[in-house]
Backbone bond lengths (Angstrom), bond angles and torsions (degrees), N, CA, C in turn:
res aa  C-N    CA-C-N  psi(-1)  N-CA   C-N-CA  omega(-1)  CA-C   N-CA-C  phi
1 M - - - 1.450 - - 1.531 110.70 -
2 I 1.325 116.90 -37.03 1.455 119.59 -178.72 1.524 110.95 -64.46
3 N 1.333 117.18 -30.32 1.457 120.18 177.94 1.530 111.24 -65.61
4 V 1.323 117.35 -37.98 1.463 121.39 177.36 1.524 110.16 -63.99
5 V 1.311 116.58 -41.42 1.465 120.94 179.78 1.523 110.60 -63.83
6 N 1.307 118.11 -36.40 1.459 121.34 179.36 1.525 112.60 -77.19
7 A 1.320 118.48 -35.00 1.462 121.91 -173.91 1.527 113.84 -89.67
8 L 1.305 118.33 -25.17 1.463 121.37 -174.56 1.539 113.36 -59.13
9 P 1.319 120.42 -44.79 1.474 118.86 178.14 1.525 113.08 -61.91
10 Q 1.323 117.85 -30.97 1.456 121.18 179.53 1.522 111.54 -71.89
11 V 1.314 117.01 -21.61 1.458 121.31 177.26 1.526 110.65 -89.91
12 V 1.318 117.04 -40.68 1.459 121.87 -174.77 1.531 112.00 -76.41
13 A 1.315 118.32 -37.17 1.467 121.15 -175.58 1.525 113.26 -58.10
14 P 1.320 119.94 -50.57 1.470 118.27 178.08 1.529 113.11 -64.22
15 A 1.331 116.18 -33.64 1.463 119.63 179.30 1.527 111.45 -66.14
16 L 1.317 117.76 -30.62 1.465 121.14 177.04 1.520 112.13 -88.43
17 A 1.309 117.59 -31.35 1.462 120.98 -177.14 1.521 111.85 -72.41
18 A 1.301 118.21 -39.12 1.463 120.76 -177.19 1.527 112.60 -59.84
19 P 1.329 119.74 -50.12 1.470 118.42 177.41 1.531 112.68 -66.09
20 T 1.319 116.56 -32.31 1.461 119.40 178.50 1.520 110.48 -63.26
21 V 1.315 117.37 -45.46 1.466 121.35 179.85 1.528 110.37 -68.78
22 T 1.319 117.00 -40.76 1.461 120.92 -174.42 1.523 112.97 -74.39
23 Y 1.334 117.31 -45.15 1.457 120.10 -169.29 1.527 114.83 -107.62
24 L 1.312 118.66 -19.81 1.460 119.80 -173.43 1.522 114.80 -106.66
25 G 1.314 119.71 2.34 1.445 118.23 172.37 1.509 116.62 126.17
26 G 1.300 119.32 10.52 1.452 120.01 174.19 1.514 114.09 94.96
27 Y 1.330 113.00 -164.86 1.463 119.93 -174.23 1.517 112.74 -69.80
28 R 1.309 118.19 -28.67 1.466 120.38 178.44 1.527 110.46 -59.82
29 V 1.322 116.59 -44.59 1.466 121.18 178.10 1.525 109.95 -68.16
30 L 1.327 117.46 -39.33 1.457 120.65 178.50 1.522 110.85 -58.65
31 Y 1.337 117.05 -45.86 1.459 120.40 179.72 1.528 111.30 -65.51
32 L 1.306 117.45 -35.15 1.462 120.58 176.37 1.528 110.94 -65.06
33 V 1.323 116.50 -43.78 1.470 120.87 178.16 1.526 110.32 -62.38
34 V 1.318 117.22 -43.39 1.463 121.26 179.26 1.535 110.56 -63.42
35 A 1.326 117.38 -39.61 1.465 120.70 178.42 1.522 111.04 -64.24
36 V 1.316 117.07 -42.05 1.470 120.59 179.25 1.524 110.27 -64.84
37 I 1.320 117.17 -42.18 1.465 120.41 178.19 1.526 110.31 -63.74
38 G 1.322 117.58 -40.77 1.464 121.03 178.79 1.513 112.75 -62.55
39 V 1.328 117.25 -42.50 1.471 120.70 178.10 1.521 109.94 -66.08
40 A 1.332 117.21 -41.92 1.469 120.28 178.45 1.526 110.78 -61.70
41 E 1.325 117.57 -40.81 1.465 120.85 177.36 1.515 111.05 -62.72
42 A 1.321 117.14 -43.09 1.466 120.50 -179.62 1.524 111.09 -62.36
43 V 1.324 117.18 -41.08 1.466 120.56 179.01 1.523 110.48 -65.76
44 L 1.321 116.99 -43.32 1.462 119.87 -178.50 1.525 111.99 -69.02
45 V 1.319 118.32 -38.96 1.465 120.68 179.14 1.523 110.53 -68.13
46 R 1.302 116.79 -35.24 1.462 120.28 179.56 1.528 112.72 -62.19
47 R 1.313 116.12 -28.42 1.466 121.00 -178.75 1.512 112.93 -76.34
48 I 1.331 118.84 -11.82 1.463 121.79 178.95 1.522 108.55 -71.78
49 T 1.321 116.25 124.12 1.459 120.00 -177.49 1.521 112.97 -97.52
50 G 1.309 116.89 -22.47 1.457 119.11 179.68 1.509 111.46 -175.33
51 V 1.313 114.81 168.97 1.455 121.75 179.11 1.521 107.55 -125.68
52 D 1.308 115.61 131.51 1.471 119.10 -179.74 1.506 111.22 -82.67
């Protein structure tokens, strides 16, 4: 299961990046989308108070 968790982003990222670059405006939009996702991840991780 841990292998799926490690490999899944490497499969999904190109599948999402290609249409973003092709249809939504190029690399500038791609970098904006990546920045928004990064900020959202930081906010969500910050809310974690502990791990059992």
